[in-house]
C-alpha positions in Angstrom: 23.8 -54.1 -58.2 22.3 -51.9 -60.8 23.5 -48.3 -61.7 20.6 -46.1 -63.0 20.3 -42.6 -64.3 18.0 -40.0 -62.7 15.4 -41.1 -65.2 15.8 -44.7 -63.9 17.5 -46.0 -67.0 19.9 -48.9 -66.3 23.4 -48.0 -67.3 25.7 -50.4 -65.4 25.7 -53.6 -63.4 28.1 -55.6 -61.1 27.8 -58.3 -58.5 29.6 -59.5 -55.4 29.3 -63.2 -54.5 29.5 -64.4 -50.8 33.1 -65.5 -51.3 34.1 -61.9 -52.2 34.4 -62.2 -55.9 33.2 -59.3 -58.1 31.8 -60.3 -61.4 29.6 -59.4 -64.3 30.8 -55.8 -64.3 29.4 -53.9 -67.3 28.7 -50.3 -68.1 27.0 -49.1 -71.3 29.5 -47.7 -73.7 28.1 -44.2 -73.7 28.5 -44.1 -69.9 32.1 -45.4 -69.7 34.6 -42.9 -68.3 31.9 -41.1 -66.2 32.8 -42.8 -62.9 29.9 -45.2 -62.8 32.2 -48.3 -62.9 34.5 -47.0 -60.2 31.5 -46.1 -58.0 30.0 -49.6 -58.4 33.4 -51.3 -57.6 33.9 -49.0 -54.6 30.4 -49.8 -53.3 31.0 -53.5 -53.6 34.4 -53.3 -51.8 32.7 -51.3 -49.0 30.0 -53.9 -48.9 32.6 -56.7 -48.6 34.3 -54.8 -45.8 30.9 -54.5 -44.0 30.4 -58.2 -44.4 33.7 -58.8 -42.7 35.6 -60.1 -45.8 39.4 -59.5 -45.8 39.8 -59.4 -49.6 37.9 -59.0 -52.8 39.0 -60.6 -56.1 37.9 -60.5 -59.7 38.9 -61.6 -63.1 39.8 -58.5 -65.1 39.9 -58.5 -68.9 43.5 -57.6 -69.6 42.7 -54.2 -71.2 40.9 -53.2 -68.0 43.7 -54.0 -65.5 44.7 -50.3 -65.2 41.1 -49.4 -64.3 41.1 -51.9 -61.3 44.7 -51.1 -60.4 43.7 -47.4 -59.8 41.3 -48.7 -57.2 44.0 -50.7 -55.4 43.6 -54.1 -57.0 46.8 -56.0 -57.8 47.2 -58.5 -60.6 48.2 -62.0 -59.5 49.2 -65.0 -61.5 49.5 -65.5 -65.2 47.1 -64.2 -67.9 44.5 -66.8 -68.9 41.7 -66.9 -71.5 38.1 -66.9 -70.3 35.3 -66.9 -73.0 37.9 -66.2 -75.6 39.2 -63.0 -73.9 42.6 -62.6 -72.0 42.1 -62.0 -68.3 44.2 -61.7 -65.1 43.1 -62.4 -61.6 43.2 -59.3 -59.4 42.9 -58.9 -55.6 42.5 -56.1 -53.2 43.0 -56.7 -49.5 40.6 -54.9 -47.2 40.1 -54.3 -43.5 37.8 -52.4 -41.3 37.8 -48.7 -41.8 38.8 -48.0 -38.2 41.8 -50.3 -38.7 42.8 -48.6 -41.9 42.6 -45.2 -40.3 44.7 -46.3 -37.4 47.3 -47.7 -39.8 47.4 -44.4 -41.7 47.8 -42.5 -38.4 50.6 -44.8 -37.3 52.3 -44.3 -40.7 52.0 -40.5 -40.3 53.4 -40.6 -36.8 56.4 -42.7 -38.0 57.1 -40.3 -40.9 57.2 -37.4 -38.4 59.7 -39.4 -36.2 62.1 -39.8 -39.1 62.5 -36.0 -39.7 
């Protein structure tokens, strides 16, 4: 995917492979912190859900772990070095939106029962 400005300038990119792995995430430095990266990741997770995948994974550079964690990704396994940079594997489990809404509804009902 390619993120572009209203003037059609490319400012970010990311990809989702058929196995559900997100890769090649990059946002130009002057556009970081504007929500572009999060929007791209959110779009790719939604795409994976539409394709029927049950999880999405990626290899996060260690300093970016917090960025992905805020979107629900969880670090798994030890840190490793990829192209000279420390990384961690991160995974988010996904389901169909209807299932997620039903689960939230059940959780809400149960919390009312405990009162």
